[in-house]
C-alpha positions in Angstrom: 49.5 34.9 79.1 47.9 34.0 82.5 46.3 30.7 83.1 42.5 30.6 82.9 40.0 28.1 84.3 38.8 25.6 81.8 35.4 26.2 80.2 34.6 22.5 80.9 35.9 20.9 84.1 38.2 18.0 83.7 36.1 16.3 86.4 38.2 13.9 88.4 40.9 13.4 85.7 44.3 13.4 87.3 46.2 16.1 85.4 49.2 16.2 87.7 51.3 14.0 85.4 50.8 16.2 82.3 53.0 19.3 81.9 52.8 19.7 78.1 55.0 21.9 75.9 56.6 25.1 77.0 55.3 28.3 75.3 58.7 28.6 73.5 58.5 25.1 72.1 54.9 25.6 71.0 55.8 28.8 69.2 58.7 27.2 67.4 56.4 24.4 66.2 53.8 26.8 65.1 56.3 28.7 63.0 57.7 25.5 61.5 54.4 23.7 60.8 52.0 26.5 60.3 48.6 27.2 62.0 46.2 24.4 62.8 43.7 25.2 60.0 42.8 23.9 56.6 44.0 25.9 53.6 41.4 28.5 52.8 40.6 30.1 49.5 43.2 32.7 48.7 42.3 36.3 49.4 41.4 38.3 46.4 44.5 40.2 45.3 44.6 43.5 43.4 44.4 41.8 39.9 41.3 39.8 41.0 39.6 43.0 42.2 40.5 44.8 39.0 39.0 41.9 37.0 35.8 42.1 39.0 35.6 45.9 38.4 36.1 45.3 34.7 33.1 43.0 34.5 30.8 45.5 36.3 28.1 47.0 34.1 29.1 50.5 35.2 32.7 49.9 33.9 31.4 48.5 30.6 29.2 51.5 30.1 32.1 53.8 30.8 34.2 52.0 28.2 31.4 52.2 25.7 31.0 55.9 26.2 34.8 56.4 25.9 34.8 54.6 22.5 31.9 56.7 21.3 33.7 59.9 22.2 36.7 58.6 20.2 34.5 57.9 17.3 33.0 61.4 17.6 36.5 63.0 17.6 36.5 63.9 21.3 39.7 62.4 22.7 39.7 64.6 25.8 36.3 63.3 26.8 37.5 59.7 26.2 40.6 60.2 28.3 38.5 61.8 31.1 36.3 58.8 31.3 39.2 56.4 31.4 40.7 58.5 34.2 37.5 58.1 36.2 37.8 54.3 35.7 40.9 54.3 37.9 39.2 56.5 40.5 36.2 54.1 40.6 38.7 51.2 40.9 40.4 52.9 43.8 37.1 53.4 45.7 36.2 49.8 45.0 39.5 48.5 46.4 39.2 50.7 49.5 35.7 49.3 50.2 36.9 45.7 49.5 39.8 46.1 51.9 37.6 47.6 54.7 35.1 44.7 54.3 37.9 42.1 54.2 39.6 43.5 57.3 36.3 43.4 59.2 35.6 39.8 58.1 39.1 38.8 59.0 38.7 40.2 62.5 35.5 38.2 62.8 37.2 35.1 61.6 39.9 35.5 64.3 37.2 35.9 67.0 35.2 32.9 65.8 38.2 30.6 65.7 37.4 27.5 67.9 39.1 27.6 71.3 41.1 24.8 72.8 42.1 24.1 76.4 45.8 23.0 76.5 48.3 22.3 79.2 51.5 24.2 78.7 54.3 24.4 81.2 52.0 22.6 83.7 49.4 25.3 83.4 45.9 25.1 81.7 45.5 27.8 79.0 42.7 28.5 76.6 44.1 29.3 73.2 42.7 29.7 69.6 42.3 26.3 68.0 44.6 27.5 65.1 47.5 27.8 67.6 47.4 24.1 68.6 50.6 22.3 67.6 51.8 18.6 67.6 52.9 17.7 71.0 50.3 19.8 72.8 48.3 18.3 75.6 44.5 19.0 75.2 41.8 18.7 77.9 38.5 17.9 76.3 35.0 17.4 77.7 31.4 16.9 76.6 30.3 19.5 74.0 33.9 20.1 72.7 35.0 19.8 69.1 38.4 18.1 68.9 40.7 20.7 67.3 43.4 18.3 66.0 44.2 14.6 65.6 45.7 12.9 68.7 45.8 10.0 71.1 43.8 9.7 74.3 46.2 9.4 77.2 43.6 9.6 80.1 39.9 9.7 80.1 36.6 9.1 82.0 33.7 7.6 80.0 34.8 9.5 76.8 32.5 9.0 73.8 32.9 10.8 70.4 30.6 11.4 67.4 32.8 10.7 64.4 30.0 10.9 61.8 31.9 13.7 60.1 34.5 11.2 59.0 32.6 7.8 59.0 28.9 8.7 58.4 27.9 6.7 61.4 25.8 8.8 63.8 26.2 6.6 66.9 29.0 7.9 69.2 32.0 5.5 69.7 33.7 4.8 73.1 37.3 5.8 73.5 39.9 4.0 75.6 42.9 5.7 77.0 46.4 4.3 76.1 49.7 5.3 77.4 51.6 3.3 74.8 49.9 4.0 71.5 52.1 5.9 69.0 50.1 6.1 65.9 46.5 6.8 64.9 44.0 4.0 64.1 41.4 4.5 61.3 38.2 6.4 62.4 35.3 4.4 63.7 35.0 1.5 66.1 34.8 1.4 69.9 37.7 1.4 72.4 40.2 3.1 70.1 42.5 5.7 71.6 42.6 7.8 68.4 40.7 11.1 68.3 40.2 13.2 65.1 39.9 16.9 64.3 36.4 18.1 63.8 34.7 15.3 65.7 32.5 16.0 68.7 32.8 14.8 72.3 29.3 13.6 73.3 30.2 12.4 76.8 32.9 12.2 79.4 36.3 13.9 79.6 39.8 13.2 78.4 43.4 14.2 78.0 44.7 14.1 74.5 48.3 14.2 73.1 48.2 16.0 69.7 49.9 14.1 66.8 48.7 16.1 63.7 47.3 19.5 62.9 45.9 21.4 59.9 46.2 19.7 56.5 48.0 16.8 58.1 44.9 15.7 60.0 42.5 13.0 58.7 40.0 15.7 58.0 42.6 17.6 55.9 43.6 14.6 54.0 40.2 13.5 52.8 38.8 17.0 52.3 35.5 16.4 54.0 34.9 20.1 54.8 34.8 23.1 52.6 37.9 25.2 52.5 35.9 28.3 53.3 32.3 28.7 54.4 30.5 31.0 52.1 28.0 33.4 53.8 24.4 32.6 53.1 22.3 35.1 51.2 20.2 37.0 53.7 16.6 38.2 53.2 17.9 41.7 52.5 20.4 40.5 49.9 17.6 38.6 48.1 15.4 41.6 48.2 18.2 43.8 46.9 18.9 41.4 44.1 15.3 41.5 43.0 15.3 45.3 43.1 18.6 45.6 41.1 17.2 43.2 38.4 14.0 45.3 38.2 15.9 48.5 37.9 18.2 47.0 35.2 15.3 45.9 33.1 13.5 49.2 33.4 16.8 51.1 32.7 17.6 49.0 29.6 14.1 49.6 28.2 14.3 53.4 29.0 17.8 53.5 27.5 16.6 52.0 24.2 13.6 54.3 24.1 15.8 57.4 24.7 18.3 56.5 22.0 15.5 56.0 19.4 13.5 59.1 20.4 16.6 61.3 20.5 17.7 60.3 17.1 14.3 60.4 15.4 13.3 63.8 16.8 16.6 65.4 15.7 17.0 64.2 12.1 18.6 60.8 12.5 22.1 61.7 11.2 25.1 59.7 12.2 26.2 62.4 14.6 22.8 62.5 16.2 22.7 58.7 16.6 26.0 58.9 18.5 24.7 61.7 20.7 21.6 59.5 21.3 23.8 56.6 22.3 25.6 58.9 24.7 22.2 60.0 26.2 21.1 56.3 26.4 24.4 55.3 28.2 24.0 58.2 30.6 20.5 57.2 31.4 21.5 53.6 31.9 24.3 54.7 34.3 21.8 56.9 36.1 19.3 54.2 36.6 21.7 51.4 37.6 21.4 51.1 41.4 24.8 49.4 41.8 25.1 50.9 45.3 22.5 48.6 46.8 24.6 45.4 46.9 27.6 47.5 48.1 25.6 49.0 50.9 24.4 45.6 52.2 27.9 44.1 51.9 29.7 46.9 53.7 27.0 47.6 56.3 26.6 43.9 57.3 30.3 43.2 57.5 31.2 46.4 59.3 28.0 46.0 61.4 29.1 42.6 62.6 32.6 44.0 63.3 31.0 46.8 65.4 28.9 44.3 67.3 32.0 42.3 68.0 33.5 45.3 69.7 30.6 45.1 72.2 31.9 41.6 72.9 29.2 39.9 70.8 30.4 37.7 67.9 28.0 37.4 64.9 28.1 33.9 63.5 25.1 34.3 61.1 24.5 37.6 59.3 20.7 37.4 59.3 20.9 37.8 63.1 21.8 41.4 62.5 18.5 41.9 60.7 16.6 40.3 63.5 18.2 42.1 66.4 16.1 45.2 66.0 12.9 43.1 65.9 13.5 41.1 69.2 10.5 41.4 71.5 11.6 38.8 74.2 15.1 38.3 75.6 15.4 34.9 77.5 18.5 34.9 79.7 20.2 32.6 82.2 20.6 34.0 85.7 24.0 32.7 86.7 26.8 34.5 84.9 24.5 36.6 82.7 22.4 38.6 85.1 24.9 37.8 88.0 28.6 38.0 88.2 29.1 34.2 88.3 31.4 34.8 91.3 29.8 32.5 93.9 30.8 32.8 97.6 29.6 30.7 100.4 27.4 33.0 102.5 26.0 30.8 105.3 25.7 27.3 106.6 22.5 26.0 108.2 22.2 23.0 110.5 18.9 22.1 112.1 17.6 25.6 111.1 20.4 27.4 112.8 22.2 29.5 110.2 25.8 30.5 110.6 26.7 33.7 108.6 30.3 33.3 107.5 30.7 37.1 107.4 30.4 37.2 111.1 32.1 34.0 112.0 35.4 35.6 113.1 38.5 33.4 112.7 36.9 30.0 113.4 33.8 28.2 112.5 31.7 26.4 115.1 32.4 22.6 115.1 28.7 22.0 114.4 29.0 23.2 110.7 32.4 21.6 110.0 30.8 18.3 108.9 28.4 20.2 106.6 31.2 21.9 104.8 33.3 18.7 104.7 30.6 16.7 102.9 29.7 19.6 100.6 33.4 19.6 99.4 33.4 15.8 99.1 30.3 16.0 96.8 32.2 18.4 94.5 34.8 17.8 91.8 38.5 17.9 92.9 39.4 20.4 90.2 36.1 22.3 89.6 35.0 24.9 87.2 31.5 25.3 88.5 31.4 28.5 90.5 29.5 27.0 93.4 32.0 24.2 93.8 34.9 26.7 93.5 33.4 28.7 96.2 33.1 25.6 98.4 36.8 24.7 97.9 37.8 28.3 98.6 35.8 28.2 101.9 37.3 24.8 102.8 40.9 26.2 102.4 39.9 29.2 104.5 38.1 27.4 107.4 39.1 23.8 107.3 42.8 23.8 106.4 44.0 23.0 109.9 41.3 20.4 110.6 40.8 16.7 109.8 37.8 17.5 107.5 39.8 17.8 104.2 40.7 14.6 102.4 43.0 15.2 99.4 44.3 11.6 99.6 40.9 9.9 99.1 40.1 8.4 95.6 36.7 8.4 93.9 35.0 5.0 93.9 31.8 5.9 92.1 29.8 9.0 90.9 26.1 9.2 90.7 25.7 12.2 88.3 23.0 14.9 88.2 20.1 14.1 85.9 17.1 16.2 84.7 14.9 14.1 86.9 17.1 14.3 90.0 19.0 17.6 90.6 21.7 16.1 92.9 25.1 14.6 92.5 26.7 12.0 94.8 30.3 11.0 95.1 31.5 7.8 96.8 35.1 7.9 98.1 37.5 5.2 99.2 38.4 6.3 102.7 40.6 3.4 103.8 40.1 -0.4 104.2 37.0 -1.6 102.5 34.9 1.4 103.6 33.3 4.0 101.3 32.1 7.4 102.4 29.2 8.8 100.4 28.6 12.6 100.0 25.6 14.2 98.2 24.7 17.8 97.4 22.1 19.3 95.2 18.7 20.9 95.1 17.2 20.6 98.6 14.1 18.8 97.5 16.2 16.3 95.6 18.5 15.7 98.6 15.5 15.3 100.9 14.1 12.8 98.5 17.3 10.8 98.5 17.2 10.8 102.3 13.7 9.3 102.3 12.6 11.7 105.1 9.1 11.7 106.6 6.6 14.4 105.6 7.0 16.4 108.9 10.8 16.6 108.4 10.4 17.6 104.8 8.1 20.4 105.7 10.5 21.6 108.3 13.4 21.7 105.9 11.3 23.4 103.2 10.7 26.3 105.7 14.5 26.6 106.3 15.1 26.6 102.6 12.4 29.3 101.9 14.0 31.5 104.6 17.4 31.3 103.0 16.1 31.6 99.4 14.1 34.7 100.3 17.5 36.4 101.1 18.5 35.8 97.4 20.8 32.9 98.3 21.3 29.8 96.1 20.4 27.0 98.5 21.9 23.5 98.3 21.2 20.5 100.5 23.9 18.2 101.8 23.7 14.5 102.9 26.1 11.7 103.9 26.3 8.0 104.0 28.7 5.1 104.6 29.0 1.7 102.9 31.2 -1.2 102.4 33.1 -1.0 99.1 31.1 -4.0 97.7 27.8 -2.8 98.9 27.3 0.4 96.9 23.9 0.2 95.1 23.7 0.8 91.4 20.7 3.2 91.5 21.0 6.7 92.9 17.6 6.4 94.7 18.7 3.1 96.4 21.3 5.0 98.6 20.6 5.3 102.3 21.6 8.8 103.3 21.4 11.1 106.4 20.5 14.7 105.9 23.2 17.1 107.3 22.1 20.7 106.5 21.9 23.5 104.0 24.3 25.8 102.2 23.5 29.3 101.2 25.6 30.7 98.3 25.5 34.2 97.0 26.1 35.4 93.4 25.6 39.2 93.2 23.8 40.8 90.3 26.0 42.6 87.8 26.2 46.3 88.5 25.0 47.3 85.0 22.1 44.8 84.8 19.3 46.9 86.3 20.0 49.8 83.9 20.2 47.5 81.0 16.9 45.8 81.9 15.2 49.2 82.3 16.6 50.1 78.8 15.0 46.9 77.4 11.7 47.8 79.0 11.8 51.2 77.4 12.6 49.6 74.1 9.6 47.3 74.3 11.6 44.2 75.0 10.6 41.7 77.7 13.4 40.2 79.7 12.6 36.6 80.9 14.9 34.9 83.4 15.3 31.1 83.1 17.2 29.4 85.9 17.6 26.0 87.6 17.7 27.8 90.9 15.1 27.7 93.7 12.0 29.9 93.0 12.5 32.2 96.0 16.2 32.8 95.0 15.1 33.5 91.4 12.5 36.0 92.6 15.0 37.8 94.7 17.5 38.1 91.8 14.6 39.2 89.5 13.7 42.0 91.9 17.3 43.1 92.1 17.6 43.1 88.3 14.4 45.0 87.9 12.4 42.4 85.9 8.7 42.9 85.5 6.2 40.5 87.2 9.0 39.2 89.5 6.2 38.1 91.9 5.0 35.4 89.4 7.1 32.2 88.9 6.6 29.0 86.9 8.8 26.1 88.0 10.0 23.2 85.9 7.7 20.6 87.5 4.7 23.0 87.0 5.8 23.4 83.4 5.7 19.7 82.8 2.1 19.6 84.0 0.9 22.2 81.5 -0.3 21.6 78.0 1.3 23.7 75.2 -1.8 25.8 75.0 -1.9 26.5 78.7 1.8 27.4 78.7 1.4 29.8 75.8 -1.3 31.6 77.8 0.5 31.7 81.1 3.8 32.8 79.6 2.3 36.1 78.5 2.7 37.7 82.0 5.4 35.5 83.7 9.0 36.6 83.4 10.6 34.2 85.9 11.1 30.5 85.4 12.8 28.5 88.1 13.9 24.9 88.6 14.0 24.6 84.8 16.2 22.0 83.1 17.8 22.8 79.7 15.5 20.5 77.8 12.5 22.6 78.9 13.9 25.7 77.2 12.7 24.5 73.8 9.1 24.4 75.1 9.5 28.0 76.4 10.8 29.2 73.0 8.0 27.4 71.2 5.4 28.9 73.5 6.7 32.4 73.0 6.8 32.0 69.2 3.2 30.8 69.4 2.4 34.2 70.8 4.1 35.8 67.8 7.1 37.0 69.9 10.5 37.4 68.3 12.7 35.4 70.7 16.4 35.9 71.6 17.6 33.0 73.8 20.8 32.5 75.7 22.4 29.1 76.4 25.7 27.4 77.1 25.2 23.6 77.3 24.8 20.8 74.8 21.2 20.4 75.9 20.6 24.1 75.1 21.4 23.7 71.4 17.8 22.8 70.3 16.4 25.9 72.0 19.2 28.1 70.6 18.5 26.8 67.1 14.7 27.2 67.5 14.9 30.8 68.7 14.9 33.6 66.2 18.2 34.8 67.7 20.3 32.1 69.5 23.0 33.6 71.8 25.6 31.2 73.1 27.8 31.9 76.1 31.4 32.4 74.9 33.0 32.1 78.3 31.4 29.0 79.6 29.5 27.7 76.6 30.1 24.4 74.7 31.2 24.3 71.1 27.8 22.6 70.3 25.9 25.6 71.8 28.1 28.1 69.8 27.5 26.2 66.5 23.7 26.2 67.1 23.7 29.9 68.0 23.5 33.0 65.7 25.5 35.2 68.2 28.2 34.3 70.7 28.4 36.4 73.9 32.2 36.6 74.4 32.0 37.9 78.0 28.6 36.3 79.1 27.4 39.8 80.2 23.8 40.7 79.9 24.7 44.3 79.1 26.5 43.2 76.0 23.3 41.7 74.6 21.5 45.0 75.1 24.3 46.8 73.4 24.1 44.4 70.5 20.3 45.0 70.2 21.0 48.7 70.1 23.6 48.3 67.4 21.3 46.0 65.4 18.6 48.7 65.4 21.2 51.4 64.5 22.5 49.3 61.6 19.0 48.7 60.2 18.1 52.4 60.6 21.3 53.4 58.7 20.7 50.9 55.9 17.2 52.5 55.4 18.7 56.0 55.4 21.2 54.8 52.8 18.5 53.2 50.7 16.3 56.4 50.8 19.4 58.4 49.8 20.2 56.1 46.8 16.6 56.3 45.6 16.5 60.0 46.0 19.7 60.8 44.1 18.9 58.5 41.2 15.6 60.3 40.4 17.0 63.7 39.4 19.9 62.0 37.5 17.5 59.8 35.6 15.1 62.8 35.0 17.8 65.1 33.7 19.2 62.3 31.5 15.8 61.4 30.0 13.9 64.7 29.5 16.0 66.0 26.6 15.1 63.0 24.6 11.4 63.9 24.8 11.9 67.7 24.4 13.3 68.7 21.0 15.5 71.7 21.3 16.9 70.7 24.6 20.6 69.8 24.7 21.9 66.8 26.7 22.0 68.0 30.3 24.0 65.1 31.8 26.7 63.3 29.9 28.5 60.1 31.0 31.3 62.2 32.5 28.8 64.0 34.8 27.3 60.7 35.9 30.7 59.3 36.8 31.4 62.4 38.9 28.0 62.0 40.7 28.7 58.3 41.4 31.9 59.4 43.1 29.7 61.4 45.5 27.1 58.7 45.9 29.3 55.6 46.5 31.3 56.9 49.5 28.2 58.7 50.9 26.0 55.6 51.1 28.7 53.1 52.1 30.9 55.3 54.4 28.9 58.3 55.7 25.6 56.5 56.6 27.4 53.4 57.9 29.3 55.6 60.4 26.2 57.4 61.6 25.5 57.1 65.4 22.2 55.7 66.6 19.2 57.9 66.7 18.5 59.3 70.2 15.3 57.4 70.4 16.6 54.1 69.1 15.9 52.3 72.4 12.8 54.3 73.2 10.6 52.8 70.4 9.0 49.4 70.1 10.7 46.6 68.3 10.6 46.6 64.5 8.0 44.4 62.8 10.0 41.4 61.5 7.8 41.5 58.4 8.8 45.1 57.7 10.6 45.3 54.4 13.8 47.3 54.0 12.3 48.9 51.0 9.2 49.9 52.8 6.6 52.5 51.6 8.1 55.0 54.1 11.7 54.7 52.9 10.6 54.6 49.2 8.2 57.4 49.6 10.8 59.7 51.3 13.3 58.8 48.7 10.9 59.6 45.8 9.8 62.9 47.4 13.4 64.0 48.1 14.5 63.1 44.6 11.4 64.7 43.0 12.0 68.0 44.7 15.7 67.9 43.8 14.7 67.3 40.2 12.2 70.2 40.3 14.8 72.5 41.7 17.3 71.5 39.0 14.8 72.0 36.2 13.8 75.4 37.6 17.5 76.4 37.6 17.9 75.2 34.0 14.8 77.0 32.7 15.8 80.3 34.4 19.5 79.9 33.2 18.4 79.4 29.6 16.8 82.9 29.6 20.2 84.7 29.9 22.9 82.1 29.4 24.1 79.8 26.7 23.9 76.0 26.7 27.2 75.4 28.6 26.5 77.9 31.4 23.0 76.6 31.8 24.3 73.0 32.1 27.0 74.2 34.6 24.4 75.9 36.8 22.0 72.9 36.7 24.9 70.6 37.6 25.9 72.8 40.5 22.3 72.7 41.8 22.2 68.9 41.4 25.4 68.3 43.4 24.4 70.7 46.2 21.0 69.0 46.4 22.9 65.7 46.9 24.9 67.2 49.7 21.7 68.6 51.3 20.0 65.1 51.0 23.0 63.6 52.8 22.8 66.1 55.6 19.0 65.8 56.0 19.0 62.0 56.0 21.7 61.6 58.7 18.9 61.7 61.2 15.1 61.3 60.6 14.4 62.8 64.0 17.0 65.5 64.6 17.1 68.7 62.5 19.9 69.2 60.0 21.6 71.6 62.4 21.0 69.3 65.3 22.6 66.3 63.5 25.7 68.4 62.8 26.6 68.1 66.5 27.0 64.4 66.1 30.6 63.5 64.9 31.0 61.7 61.6 34.6 62.1 60.2 33.6 60.4 56.9 30.9 63.1 56.3 33.4 65.9 56.3 35.7 64.1 53.9 32.8 63.5 51.5 31.4 67.1 51.8 34.8 68.7 51.6 36.1 66.6 48.7 32.8 67.1 46.7 32.7 70.8 47.3 36.4 71.3 46.3 35.9 69.2 43.1 32.7 71.0 42.1 34.5 74.3 42.5 37.3 73.0 40.4 35.1 71.8 37.4 33.1 75.1 37.5 36.1 77.5 37.5 39.1 75.7 35.9 39.0 76.2 32.1 40.4 72.8 31.3 37.9 71.1 33.5 35.1 73.3 32.1 35.9 72.0 28.6 36.0 68.4 29.7 32.6 68.7 31.4 31.2 70.8 28.6 30.6 73.8 30.9 30.9 77.5 30.2 31.9 80.2 32.7 29.2 81.4 35.1 28.7 84.5 37.2 29.3 84.1 40.9 25.8 85.5 41.8 24.1 83.0 39.5 26.2 80.2 40.9 25.1 81.1 44.5 21.5 81.2 43.5 21.8 77.8 41.8 23.4 76.3 44.9 20.8 77.9 47.1 18.0 76.3 45.0 19.6 72.9 45.3 19.9 73.2 49.0 16.4 74.6 49.4 15.0 71.5 47.7 15.3 69.5 51.0 13.9 72.1 53.4 10.4 70.6 53.2 11.9 67.5 54.9 13.3 69.6 57.7 9.8 71.0 58.2 8.3 67.5 58.1 10.7 66.4 60.9 9.8 69.5 63.0 6.1 69.0 62.7 6.4 65.2 63.3 8.5 65.9 66.4 5.9 68.4 67.7 3.1 65.9 67.1 4.9 63.1 69.0 5.8 65.5 71.9 2.1 66.6 72.1 0.7 63.1 72.1 0.4 61.2 75.4 2.8 58.5 74.3 5.4 61.1 73.3 5.0 63.0 76.5 
């Protein structure tokens, strides 16, 4: 496993003395002590799943029907139903396993990450692989993955409220001699505990305890397994299932009474009436709805993870298709986050490094020297890495590199002053001061006169207009005892400007164009210079790139003015993380559905406030990940667009599955109920028939529709209204019409079959028409835009398994004498069977005509054209 740069820089921590465990030692300890995780609830085994199936209403009704058949002296029918119980159980187990595997894959992805030193190399590993003896590097925003002792640190403070209940962070003091952990709480301890949060500073930690042996594991302060919250769709489905159950129970009771009273009320008739009531209850029970949501959401989150986006909260999947604004960072999201030093400018004379040959002019050596001194020794920031790389290339043989100097004081960057200053011991009692940061901030620190400021602003604008990230550099010199406490109290001399380049990702322009076609605004938020931001916005293809609002301008606006201005501004420059929350609030005021990216601790409020918070997985802090709904594993803008497309596809497919479930239950319920109201009519559907039909419905709605590819126009239509209900009038209306026409076709087949056939043959032909109408509804609902034949060109392996298996089983029960007896069928003529199947298939042709006319109407309209 190759070493990777840390997500958070260890600043100026001296890591040279830490080598850590070897990989072999770590693996041995992991095998001996187990993973670094608390014991979770055991997975449901086969017996647990069987027990759940036994408690299901469908199973109970099957058992009741089997007992009735035994009482009626029909052991073959009873055994048939019991056989189907095992088939239903098998399908349930397959679905449970698929869902569990998908969730397990998500759990592995969402495992917290830890930065360890092993064999002298920094490596980022899953938190569950941390073992006692590991050396951890932690920084602001990290969650501590295990209990340990702080061996080195700079200004480290930790929030231990998870263990102590005290919300005030506590200071930590490094100790090279401590061997055991102190109790949580209190300042200046060297003990760190699993689950606590680093709120400031950096540190090196030696791990003492992992998993259940940590303080967190001992006192059981956390749940063993986080239960997924009920989503809006799940609540809506629960209400629908309860409504269907009440209606079905009432109808079942009515059918039993009417059937018995209209046929003489004998004991045998009452038993037949009970069978009719059970069949109706089975027909009206929409047990597939919860299955559909569970499977679709779990597999949907797994599919989204394959696009390098981790779903932390399931409701985010519902909201993805409704997003109207996508707020993204520039660096690393729209750009490659691979900074290179492009040019150096002193007194307005720019030196392009691409044309510098083998040596740089002496006039820019000092500029690069002080830029490196104002950077961290072991940086993660891409700009600082670029400066160090340039220093190794151009200054290695000069006196301008100072690896032996030690840091005396750091003046950190703050939201009010976008510059950082390092003071270095350079020998004797002298201190060299180096500053770099936003040009206006550096100019401010240098206390330059107005004419000089205006001159530098012109140089900055010239570099920024080329799409370069511009930094100012300044220097100073002090006696070691004379360093002022305040950043603004420094006396500095301005040296020059740096121009750094971070190219736009190759796929960004196409992804932004796809968002625009899908009705989604892309808003860029950056701390960069306005001209640089505009250049990147133009390269990325953002709309309104000529308009920019800066952070200082934003501070001068009222909330009402910002909400008005933000309607047609897509570029925000010089923005600090704390201002992101105001931008999210302003967009929400305009009734936008906001997706927001972020990576820092200060981004967490904005991520939580956004409808869809998206944390950066590569460079993001643990705090940002916890506040977000999604985690972008590769920090690539194209992955966000792919996730939105998948979110729309998932919601579309759920609606198709819902319409299918409604459609197929209507003819089943109708054929089960009608005989009770029509004396002289035999029972058309018995429990055994309902079970067979459920074997078609279950895999169709949970496997076929889940695997359907996205509609061709999925990213060419406006975002979905967030208030649009899954069970909308459109989906319910389509389902009712499809089911109604299928019921009409089956009744027509039965009425015609009665003219020349007996009860068994008429039932068989009606059943064949019903099954074929189900298959036709599946094919028609695969796409609500493509024709049935057009959708066949889209691959879906699950479809052919369902179609082939259903057709083969239907042929078996219609032709095999034993199966005919079990299903209460009689032999039929081939021509009659073909006509019945044709009638069932023809019941859906109106929907194909509807799609054709709708497509023509859209193509003829200006919008469609």
